[in-house]
N, C-alpha and C positions, 0 to 999 in steps of 0.2 A: 309443308314443310319437311325437309329431309334430314335423316340423322345418318353421320358418316363415322366411320372409324379408319384410323391410321396407323399402318406399322412403320417403323423407320421415322418417327416423327423427330427425332434428336438429330438426324443427317441434316446435309446441305437442303437437299430438294424437300425432305420430309418436313422439315421445320417451316419451310415456305408454303408447302400445302396446307399445313395446319394454321399457319397466320391467315392464309386467303379464306379457310374455312370460318375461322372465328371471326373474320370481317365482314363475312356473307349474309345476307339476311335470309338466303334459300336455305340455310342449314340450320336447324333448332337446336341440335344436339351434336356434339363432336366428341368422340372417345379415342384415347390413345392407349396402344398397349407397347410398353417397353422396357427395357433393361434398367433405364433410369427415366426420371420424370423430365418433362420438357420445359424448355424455359418459357412458358407462356400462361397465362392467367385469363379466365373468361368464366363467367357465371354459366355459360352452356358447355363448358369443357368437363369432362371426366377423364382423369388421367390415371392409369391403372400401372403401377410398377411391379414388373416379374422379373425375377433375373435368369429364370429358368425357360429358356426359349422354346422348349417341347411343349409347354403349357399354353403358349399363345393361341394356337389356332383353336384349342378347346374353349377358350375365353369368351370367342366371339357369340356364341350361342347364348351366353349368361349375359351379354350386355342388355341394358333395358333403358330406352327403347332399343329394339333391335335395329341394327344399321341396314339402311338399303344400299349403301355405297361404303366400298373397302378400298382404301388406296394402300398400296405396297410400295414404299421406298426403301426397303432395306437393302442394304449394300455394305461391304466393307472391303478391305484390300489383303493380299497374300500375306503382306507384312503385318499387318494389324492382326491379321486372323492366327498368325503363326504358321503359315504353311498352306499350300494349295489344297490339301485335304481337309481342312479346318475351313476355309474359305468356301469350299464346295457346300460344305454342311449349311452355311448360312445364305450364301448367294442363290444357291441352287435347293437343295433338299428343304431348308427351312422356310422359302418362298412357295413351293409347290405345296407344302403341308398347310400353310396359311389358306393358300387358294382353294384346297380341297375342303378345309373346315367351313369357309366362307360359302362354298357351294351347299354344303350340308346343314348351314345355318340360314338358307334361302337368301342371302343377299343377291340382290337383283343386278348391280352394275360393279365390274371388279376393274380397277384401274393399276396397272403395274408399271413401273419405272424402269425401262429396259434400256438399251444403249444403241447408239447408231452403228451399222459398219458390222455387225455380228453375222451377217447372212452371206458374206462374201467368201469366196474359195479358200482364200488363205486364211481368214478368220475362223473359218471352220475347224482350223488346226490349234487355235488358241483356246485355252482352259476357258478364260473368262466369257469368250464369245459362246462356247458351248454351254456354259451355266446360263447364259440370257435365253439362249434359244431354246434351251429344254425347259425353261420355265415359260416362255411364251407358248411353246406346243403344248404343255400340260394345261394352260388356262384355256386355251382354244379348245381342246378335247373336253373340257369340264362343261362348256355350252352354258355359260351365264346368259341371263337376258341381254346385258350388255357387257362385253369384254372390250378393254381400251389398254392398248400397249403404247406407251410414249417412248420414243426412240432419239432422246437427244443426242448432241455432241458432246465434246468435252464438257463438263460443267465448272463454269466461271462463277469467280466472286465467293469463293468458300473461304470460311475463317481460317481452316487448316487446309490447305490444299493437298490432294491426294498424289499429284505429281507436279510439283513445284516449278519444275524448268517448263515443260510443256504448257502447263496453264498459264504461265508468264508469257510465254511467245504467242499463244493464241489472243491471250488477253489483250496483248498491244497490237494486234493485226487491225484492231478497228482503227488505227491510224491511216489505213490503207482504204477505210470504208467500212461502216458498220455491215454492209451485206457481205464483204469477204469474211469478216469474222463469223458472221450468222451460219455460214456454211459449214465452219469447223466446231462451233462451240455456242452454247447459251448460258447466260447467267442463271442463278439458281431461282430467283425470283420470277423469272421469265417461264422457266420449267414448272414451277410450283401452281403459278397462275394458269397456265396453259392445263395443266391435270385437271383444274378444278374445272375451267371452263368445258372442257370435253367431257367431264361427268355429267355436269349440267345440261349440257347438250342432249345427252344420252337419255336423261332423266325426263327431259322435254320431250323425246320422240324425233329429235333432230340429228341424231347420229347416223351418217352416211350408211353404216352395216352393222350387224350384230357384233360381228368381231372387226374391231376398227384400229388400225394401226395408226398412229399419228407420228408422222415424220419432222424432221428438223423445222422445214418452211411452214408447217401448220402450228409447229411449238411456237416459233417465233411470232407468228399471226395472232394465236389465240393468247398469247402469254402478253402481247402489248395492245392488245385491242381495249378500248376503254368500254368497259361494260359495268351494268349496275350491279351492286353488291348483292 
């Protein structure tokens, strides 16, 4: 049985990761660390509320039982953060701090929700892409037993869309066929399920590599595959 911890558990993807973990018999204990408590209940859930994000990383080593898997779905927008510098502190600095703390706490498997298209030439000049790339590279350098990077497209189905117009456009593209939509974006449930599936594969020794990047096609496959909890 595996113990997992989730950062970003109140966001769109993080909440779906949490729901999937709580429904899975493969995870005996699930911990969350967040600024506000998640909207979930379960006997195996230990939800910790901490408004000071600088303390999050240090809390990993105090969790009992210690998690062997950590999911990081932390993310915000420039508008919500109050500017690009504040967004960088959350989407880049905080994510790297949490990854380093997880490594120090001897976490075996680290799962990070990144974003598709961040490695292109034009994307390299976009601050958001540079944040994600910086975190990915830092996680790779930390040399976890297993590091899993999910790169979903536009996240669909959020209660509060971050880009309402474009999420609506992509969301309606399924009228042209689900496959067309899948190339542009995935719903939050699919992404959350895929993250847990990938972590389970790594824990079972079935990951294709130590540092594993899960692109959109595999996110769709893992997220929609029928699998035993």
